[in-house]
Short mmCIF file of the C-alpha atoms (twelve columns), coordinates in Angstrom:
data_MODEL
# 
_entry.id   MODEL 
# 
loop_
_atom_site.group_PDB 
_atom_site.id 
_atom_site.type_symbol 
_atom_site.label_atom_id 
_atom_site.label_alt_id 
_atom_site.label_comp_id 
_atom_site.label_asym_id 
_atom_site.label_seq_id 
_atom_site.Cartn_x 
_atom_site.Cartn_y 
_atom_site.Cartn_z 
_atom_site.pdbx_PDB_model_num 
ATOM 1   C CA . MET A 1   -0.461  -22.701 -16.955 1 
ATOM 2   C CA . ARG A 2   3.276   -22.273 -16.531 1 
ATOM 3   C CA . PRO A 3   4.871   -20.630 -13.496 1 
ATOM 4   C CA . ARG A 4   6.738   -17.376 -14.038 1 
ATOM 5   C CA . TRP A 5   9.137   -18.037 -11.137 1 
ATOM 6   C CA . GLU A 6   10.857  -21.164 -9.896  1 
ATOM 7   C CA . TYR A 7   12.398  -22.341 -6.643  1 
ATOM 8   C CA . GLY A 8   15.180  -19.960 -5.553  1 
ATOM 9   C CA . ASP A 9   14.018  -16.923 -7.572  1 
ATOM 10  C CA . THR A 10  13.925  -13.608 -5.689  1 
ATOM 11  C CA . VAL A 11  10.673  -11.653 -6.033  1 
ATOM 12  C CA . ARG A 12  9.095   -8.453  -4.704  1 
ATOM 13  C CA . LEU A 13  5.583   -8.195  -3.259  1 
ATOM 14  C CA . ILE A 14  3.521   -5.396  -4.853  1 
ATOM 15  C CA . ARG A 15  0.407   -5.671  -2.652  1 
ATOM 16  C CA . ASN A 16  0.062   -5.867  1.108   1 
ATOM 17  C CA . VAL A 17  -0.759  -9.389  2.220   1 
ATOM 18  C CA . ARG A 18  -3.090  -9.964  5.150   1 
ATOM 19  C CA . ASN A 19  -4.004  -13.186 6.861   1 
ATOM 20  C CA . ASP A 20  -6.977  -14.731 5.065   1 
ATOM 21  C CA . GLY A 21  -7.461  -17.114 7.964   1 
ATOM 22  C CA . THR A 22  -4.961  -19.695 6.745   1 
ATOM 23  C CA . TYR A 23  -1.865  -18.324 8.512   1 
ATOM 24  C CA . PRO A 24  -1.603  -19.929 11.966  1 
ATOM 25  C CA . GLY A 25  -1.319  -17.923 15.156  1 
ATOM 26  C CA . MET A 26  -2.584  -14.635 13.734  1 
ATOM 27  C CA . ASP A 27  -6.033  -13.098 13.458  1 
ATOM 28  C CA . THR A 28  -7.825  -12.968 10.121  1 
ATOM 29  C CA . GLY A 29  -7.148  -9.611  8.458   1 
ATOM 30  C CA . GLU A 30  -3.910  -9.018  10.348  1 
ATOM 31  C CA . PRO A 31  -1.040  -7.786  8.121   1 
ATOM 32  C CA . LEU A 32  1.500   -10.461 7.201   1 
ATOM 33  C CA . VAL A 33  3.880   -8.785  4.745   1 
ATOM 34  C CA . ARG A 34  4.042   -5.189  3.495   1 
ATOM 35  C CA . ARG A 35  4.266   -4.448  -0.201  1 
ATOM 36  C CA . GLY A 36  7.778   -3.756  -1.389  1 
ATOM 37  C CA . SER A 37  9.155   -6.622  0.695   1 
ATOM 38  C CA . THR A 38  11.418  -9.106  -1.051  1 
ATOM 39  C CA . GLY A 39  11.518  -12.844 -0.639  1 
ATOM 40  C CA . VAL A 40  12.665  -16.097 -2.177  1 
ATOM 41  C CA . VAL A 41  10.341  -18.602 -3.872  1 
ATOM 42  C CA . VAL A 42  10.506  -21.872 -1.915  1 
ATOM 43  C CA . ASP A 43  7.642   -23.750 -3.593  1 
ATOM 44  C CA . VAL A 44  5.237   -23.469 -6.523  1 
ATOM 45  C CA . GLY A 45  1.744   -24.969 -6.391  1 
ATOM 46  C CA . THR A 46  -1.814  -24.399 -7.569  1 
ATOM 47  C CA . PHE A 47  -5.104  -23.397 -5.998  1 
ATOM 48  C CA . LEU A 48  -8.374  -24.734 -7.416  1 
ATOM 49  C CA . GLN A 49  -6.339  -25.952 -10.404 1 
ATOM 50  C CA . ASP A 50  -6.506  -22.543 -12.079 1 
ATOM 51  C CA . GLN A 51  -4.224  -20.265 -10.002 1 
ATOM 52  C CA . ILE A 52  -0.492  -20.587 -9.471  1 
ATOM 53  C CA . ILE A 53  0.502   -19.977 -5.852  1 
ATOM 54  C CA . TYR A 54  4.081   -19.251 -4.872  1 
ATOM 55  C CA . SER A 55  5.295   -19.977 -1.360  1 
ATOM 56  C CA . VAL A 56  7.638   -17.071 -0.714  1 
ATOM 57  C CA . ASN A 57  10.030  -16.901 2.225   1 
ATOM 58  C CA . PHE A 58  10.173  -13.289 3.401   1 
ATOM 59  C CA . LEU A 59  13.338  -13.539 5.485   1 
ATOM 60  C CA . GLU A 60  13.120  -10.087 7.109   1 
ATOM 61  C CA . GLN A 61  9.597   -10.828 8.384   1 
ATOM 62  C CA . GLY A 62  10.403  -14.462 9.213   1 
ATOM 63  C CA . ARG A 63  7.338   -15.688 7.308   1 
ATOM 64  C CA . ILE A 64  6.597   -18.021 4.441   1 
ATOM 65  C CA . VAL A 65  3.463   -16.757 2.706   1 
ATOM 66  C CA . GLY A 66  1.473   -17.974 -0.275  1 
ATOM 67  C CA . CYS A 67  1.278   -15.329 -3.031  1 
ATOM 68  C CA . ARG A 68  -0.587  -15.188 -6.320  1 
ATOM 69  C CA . GLU A 69  1.367   -14.363 -9.457  1 
ATOM 70  C CA . GLU A 70  -0.276  -10.925 -9.810  1 
ATOM 71  C CA . GLU A 71  0.975   -9.986  -6.328  1 
ATOM 72  C CA . LEU A 72  4.629   -10.395 -7.313  1 
ATOM 73  C CA . ILE A 73  7.180   -8.844  -9.654  1 
ATOM 74  C CA . ASP A 74  10.722  -9.827  -10.539 1 
ATOM 75  C CA . ILE A 75  13.326  -8.404  -8.186  1 
ATOM 76  C CA . ASP A 76  14.876  -6.536  -11.151 1 
ATOM 77  C CA . GLU A 77  11.611  -4.853  -12.211 1 
ATOM 78  C CA . THR A 78  11.131  -1.178  -11.379 1 
ATOM 79  C CA . TRP A 79  9.606   -0.586  -7.949  1 
ATOM 80  C CA . THR A 80  8.730   2.799   -6.468  1 
ATOM 81  C CA . PRO A 81  8.283   2.676   -2.696  1 
ATOM 82  C CA . SER A 82  5.540   4.752   -1.098  1 
ATOM 83  C CA . ARG A 83  5.432   6.344   2.317   1 
ATOM 84  C CA . PHE A 84  1.740   5.660   2.955   1 
ATOM 85  C CA . GLU A 85  -0.656  2.762   2.367   1 
ATOM 86  C CA . PHE A 86  -4.305  2.288   1.405   1 
ATOM 87  C CA . ARG A 87  -6.646  3.253   4.292   1 
ATOM 88  C CA . GLU A 88  -3.860  4.942   6.239   1 
ATOM 89  C CA . LYS A 89  -4.763  8.240   7.926   1 
ATOM 90  C CA . VAL A 90  -2.590  11.211  6.932   1 
ATOM 91  C CA . ARG A 91  -2.359  14.928  7.627   1 
ATOM 92  C CA . SER A 92  -1.834  17.764  5.120   1 
ATOM 93  C CA . ALA A 93  1.625   19.300  5.499   1 
ATOM 94  C CA . ARG A 94  0.422   22.586  3.919   1 
ATOM 95  C CA . GLN A 95  -2.679  24.314  2.675   1 
ATOM 96  C CA . LEU A 96  -4.086  22.695  -0.457  1 
ATOM 97  C CA . ALA A 97  -5.753  24.723  -3.177  1 
ATOM 98  C CA . VAL A 98  -7.514  24.043  -6.462  1 
ATOM 99  C CA . ASP A 99  -7.598  26.867  -9.031  1 
ATOM 100 C CA . GLY A 100 -6.302  29.277  -6.391  1 
ATOM 101 C CA . LYS A 101 -9.051  28.459  -3.881  1 
ATOM 102 C CA . VAL A 102 -7.832  26.918  -0.609  1 
ATOM 103 C CA . LEU A 103 -9.863  23.778  0.103   1 
ATOM 104 C CA . VAL A 104 -7.786  22.093  2.793   1 
ATOM 105 C CA . GLU A 105 -6.057  23.823  5.674   1 
ATOM 106 C CA . LEU A 106 -2.665  22.868  7.063   1 
ATOM 107 C CA . GLY A 107 -3.061  19.825  9.329   1 
ATOM 108 C CA . ALA A 108 -6.397  18.578  7.941   1 
ATOM 109 C CA . ILE A 109 -6.836  14.838  8.296   1 
ATOM 110 C CA . GLY A 110 -7.595  12.536  5.402   1 
ATOM 111 C CA . GLU A 111 -7.474  8.897   4.384   1 
ATOM 112 C CA . VAL A 112 -5.496  7.277   1.564   1 
ATOM 113 C CA . ILE A 113 -7.919  5.863   -1.005  1 
ATOM 114 C CA . LYS A 114 -5.356  4.937   -3.667  1 
ATOM 115 C CA . VAL A 115 -1.565  4.948   -4.107  1 
ATOM 116 C CA . ILE A 116 -0.378  6.188   -7.510  1 
ATOM 117 C CA . ARG A 117 3.229   5.130   -8.107  1 
ATOM 118 C CA . ASP A 118 3.576   6.364   -11.670 1 
ATOM 119 C CA . ALA A 119 2.298   9.924   -11.192 1 
ATOM 120 C CA . PRO A 120 4.310   12.691  -12.861 1 
ATOM 121 C CA . GLY A 121 6.791   13.981  -10.294 1 
ATOM 122 C CA . GLY A 122 6.720   10.855  -8.134  1 
ATOM 123 C CA . VAL A 123 4.318   9.052   -5.847  1 
ATOM 124 C CA . ALA A 124 0.906   10.651  -5.305  1 
ATOM 125 C CA . TYR A 125 -2.262  9.597   -3.506  1 
ATOM 126 C CA . HIS A 126 -5.990  9.888   -3.868  1 
ATOM 127 C CA . ILE A 127 -6.992  11.312  -0.486  1 
ATOM 128 C CA . HIS A 128 -10.416 11.762  1.024   1 
ATOM 129 C CA . PHE A 129 -10.216 14.560  3.583   1 
ATOM 130 C CA . ASP A 130 -12.759 14.332  6.404   1 
ATOM 131 C CA . CYS A 131 -13.750 17.940  5.751   1 
ATOM 132 C CA . LEU A 132 -14.535 17.378  2.037   1 
ATOM 133 C CA . PRO A 133 -17.295 14.748  2.046   1 
ATOM 134 C CA . GLY A 134 -17.597 12.942  -1.260  1 
ATOM 135 C CA . ARG A 135 -14.573 14.652  -2.826  1 
ATOM 136 C CA . ILE A 136 -11.248 12.980  -3.593  1 
ATOM 137 C CA . LEU A 137 -8.059  14.977  -4.251  1 
ATOM 138 C CA . GLN A 138 -4.847  13.729  -5.858  1 
ATOM 139 C CA . ILE A 139 -2.038  14.838  -3.551  1 
ATOM 140 C CA . PRO A 140 1.755   14.540  -4.033  1 
ATOM 141 C CA . GLU A 141 3.527   12.548  -1.330  1 
ATOM 142 C CA . ALA A 142 5.628   15.547  -0.229  1 
ATOM 143 C CA . THR A 143 2.501   17.431  0.888   1 
ATOM 144 C CA . LEU A 144 1.417   14.743  3.381   1 
ATOM 145 C CA . GLU A 145 2.575   13.764  6.856   1 
ATOM 146 C CA . PRO A 146 1.818   10.690  8.938   1 
ATOM 147 C CA . LEU A 147 -0.919  11.005  11.512  1 
ATOM 148 C CA . VAL A 148 0.448   10.562  15.013  1 
ATOM 149 C CA . ALA A 149 -1.473  8.013   17.091  1 
ATOM 150 C CA . GLY A 150 -4.223  9.726   19.064  1 
ATOM 151 C CA . GLU A 151 -3.932  12.993  17.113  1 
ATOM 152 C CA . GLN A 152 -7.232  14.755  16.540  1 
ATOM 153 C CA . ASP A 153 -8.424  16.799  13.567  1 
ATOM 154 C CA . HIS A 154 -7.327  20.265  14.663  1 
ATOM 155 C CA . ALA A 155 -7.616  21.922  11.274  1 
ATOM 156 C CA . ALA A 156 -10.527 21.962  8.886   1 
ATOM 157 C CA . CYS A 157 -11.212 22.602  5.249   1 
ATOM 158 C CA . LEU A 158 -12.391 25.943  4.109   1 
ATOM 159 C CA . PRO A 159 -15.889 26.360  2.659   1 
# 
Protein backbone atom coordinates (compact mmCIF):
# COMPACT_ATOMS: atom_id res chain seq x y z
CA MET A 1 0.00 0.00 0.00
CA ARG A 2 1.80 3.06 -1.31
CA PRO A 3 0.35 6.58 -1.15
CA ARG A 4 -0.44 8.30 -4.43
CA TRP A 5 0.19 11.78 -2.99
CA GLU A 6 2.78 13.12 -0.58
CA TYR A 7 3.08 16.10 1.74
CA GLY A 8 2.71 19.36 -0.23
CA ASP A 9 0.86 17.88 -3.24
CA THR A 10 -2.22 19.81 -4.40
CA VAL A 11 -5.34 17.68 -4.90
CA ARG A 12 -9.01 18.15 -5.83
CA LEU A 13 -11.94 16.63 -3.93
CA ILE A 14 -14.36 14.73 -6.20
CA ARG A 15 -17.02 13.88 -3.60
CA ASN A 16 -18.74 16.06 -1.02
CA VAL A 17 -17.37 15.40 2.44
CA ARG A 18 -19.68 15.52 5.45
CA ASN A 19 -18.83 15.26 9.10
CA ASP A 20 -18.83 11.59 10.10
CA GLY A 21 -18.79 12.61 13.75
CA THR A 22 -15.03 13.02 13.98
CA TYR A 23 -14.83 16.72 13.05
CA PRO A 24 -15.11 18.81 16.23
CA GLY A 25 -17.65 21.57 16.67
CA MET A 26 -19.99 20.47 13.89
CA ASP A 27 -22.99 18.15 13.79
CA THR A 28 -22.71 14.70 12.25
CA GLY A 29 -23.81 14.86 8.61
CA GLU A 30 -23.06 18.56 8.25
CA PRO A 31 -21.18 19.44 5.03
CA LEU A 32 -17.45 20.06 5.51
CA VAL A 33 -16.06 20.53 2.00
CA ARG A 34 -17.81 20.64 -1.39
CA ARG A 35 -16.56 18.54 -4.26
CA GLY A 36 -14.37 20.44 -6.68
CA SER A 37 -12.54 22.15 -3.82
CA THR A 38 -8.75 22.07 -3.90
CA GLY A 39 -6.38 21.57 -1.02
CA VAL A 40 -2.85 20.64 -0.04
CA VAL A 41 -1.86 17.29 1.48
CA VAL A 42 -0.43 17.96 4.96
CA ASP A 43 -0.19 14.37 6.23
CA VAL A 44 -0.56 10.78 5.04
CA GLY A 45 -1.74 8.01 7.37
CA THR A 46 -3.77 4.81 7.45
CA PHE A 47 -7.12 3.70 8.82
CA LEU A 48 -7.59 0.12 10.00
CA GLN A 49 -4.25 -0.66 8.34
CA ASP A 50 -5.89 -1.11 4.94
CA GLN A 51 -6.93 2.42 3.83
CA ILE A 52 -4.68 5.37 3.12
CA ILE A 53 -6.05 8.60 4.58
CA TYR A 54 -4.79 11.99 3.45
CA SER A 55 -5.10 15.00 5.72
CA VAL A 56 -5.89 17.77 3.25
CA ASN A 57 -5.83 21.46 4.13
CA PHE A 58 -8.66 23.15 2.24
CA LEU A 59 -7.48 26.74 2.63
CA GLU A 60 -10.61 28.43 1.25
CA GLN A 61 -12.81 26.57 3.75
CA GLY A 62 -10.26 26.87 6.58
CA ARG A 63 -10.48 23.14 7.31
CA ILE A 64 -8.13 20.19 7.46
CA VAL A 65 -10.12 17.09 6.55
CA GLY A 66 -9.22 13.42 6.26
CA CYS A 67 -9.90 12.07 2.74
CA ARG A 68 -9.70 8.60 1.25
CA GLU A 69 -7.70 8.13 -1.93
CA GLU A 70 -10.83 7.49 -4.04
CA GLU A 71 -12.21 10.90 -2.98
CA LEU A 72 -9.29 12.78 -4.54
CA ILE A 73 -7.76 13.43 -7.95
CA ASP A 74 -4.57 15.17 -8.99
CA ILE A 75 -4.96 18.91 -9.44
CA ASP A 76 -3.97 18.50 -13.12
CA GLU A 77 -6.61 15.84 -13.86
CA THR A 78 -9.71 16.87 -15.80
CA TRP A 79 -12.52 18.16 -13.59
CA THR A 80 -15.95 19.27 -14.79
CA PRO A 81 -17.78 21.40 -12.23
CA SER A 82 -21.52 20.95 -11.79
CA ARG A 83 -24.13 23.48 -10.78
CA PHE A 84 -26.19 21.09 -8.65
CA GLU A 85 -25.46 18.32 -6.14
CA PHE A 86 -26.94 14.96 -5.16
CA ARG A 87 -30.26 15.39 -3.28
CA GLU A 88 -30.54 19.06 -4.22
CA LYS A 89 -34.01 20.26 -5.22
CA VAL A 90 -34.24 21.85 -8.68
CA ARG A 91 -36.88 23.31 -10.98
CA SER A 92 -37.36 22.68 -14.72
CA ALA A 93 -36.45 25.77 -16.75
CA ARG A 94 -38.68 24.61 -19.65
CA GLN A 95 -41.17 21.95 -20.60
CA LEU A 96 -39.58 18.51 -20.89
CA ALA A 97 -40.76 15.99 -23.45
CA VAL A 98 -39.95 12.41 -24.39
CA ASP A 99 -40.76 11.30 -27.95
CA GLY A 100 -42.73 14.51 -28.48
CA LYS A 101 -44.94 14.00 -25.42
CA VAL A 102 -44.60 16.68 -22.72
CA LEU A 103 -44.05 14.97 -19.36
CA VAL A 104 -42.84 17.85 -17.21
CA GLU A 105 -44.19 21.38 -17.25
CA LEU A 106 -42.10 24.52 -16.87
CA GLY A 107 -41.30 25.03 -13.17
CA ALA A 108 -41.89 21.44 -12.01
CA ILE A 109 -39.82 20.51 -8.98
CA GLY A 110 -37.50 17.54 -8.87
CA GLU A 111 -34.56 16.13 -6.95
CA VAL A 112 -31.05 15.34 -8.21
CA ILE A 113 -30.47 11.59 -7.96
CA LYS A 114 -27.14 11.47 -9.81
CA VAL A 115 -24.65 13.91 -11.38
CA ILE A 116 -23.28 12.81 -14.76
CA ARG A 117 -20.13 14.77 -15.59
CA ASP A 118 -19.19 12.96 -18.78
CA ALA A 119 -22.54 13.16 -20.59
CA PRO A 120 -22.44 14.13 -24.27
CA GLY A 121 -22.91 17.90 -24.44
CA GLY A 122 -21.81 18.56 -20.87
CA VAL A 123 -23.06 17.93 -17.36
CA ALA A 124 -26.43 16.19 -17.01
CA TYR A 125 -28.43 14.86 -14.08
CA HIS A 126 -30.73 12.00 -13.24
CA ILE A 127 -33.76 13.83 -11.83
CA HIS A 128 -36.79 12.46 -10.06
CA PHE A 129 -39.64 14.92 -10.54
CA ASP A 130 -42.26 14.89 -7.78
CA CYS A 131 -44.98 14.57 -10.41
CA LEU A 132 -43.47 11.44 -12.04
CA PRO A 133 -43.40 8.86 -9.22
CA GLY A 134 -40.94 6.06 -9.87
CA ARG A 135 -39.56 7.60 -13.08
CA ILE A 136 -36.10 9.10 -13.49
CA LEU A 137 -35.21 11.42 -16.40
CA GLN A 138 -31.73 12.39 -17.59
CA ILE A 139 -31.77 16.17 -17.91
CA PRO A 140 -29.06 18.52 -19.28
CA GLU A 141 -27.83 21.12 -16.80
CA ALA A 142 -29.03 24.03 -18.96
CA THR A 143 -32.67 22.94 -18.56
CA LEU A 144 -32.62 23.19 -14.74
CA GLU A 145 -32.77 26.09 -12.30
CA PRO A 146 -32.09 26.21 -8.57
CA LEU A 147 -35.08 26.01 -6.28
CA VAL A 148 -35.48 29.19 -4.28
CA ALA A 149 -35.85 28.60 -0.53
CA GLY A 150 -39.52 28.31 0.40
CA GLU A 151 -40.67 27.97 -3.23
CA GLN A 152 -43.59 25.62 -3.71
CA ASP A 153 -44.38 23.28 -6.59
CA HIS A 154 -46.50 25.57 -8.76
CA ALA A 155 -46.31 23.51 -11.92
CA ALA A 156 -47.06 19.86 -12.44
CA CYS A 157 -46.32 17.12 -14.90
CA LEU A 158 -48.77 16.28 -17.58
CA PRO A 159 -50.54 12.91 -17.58
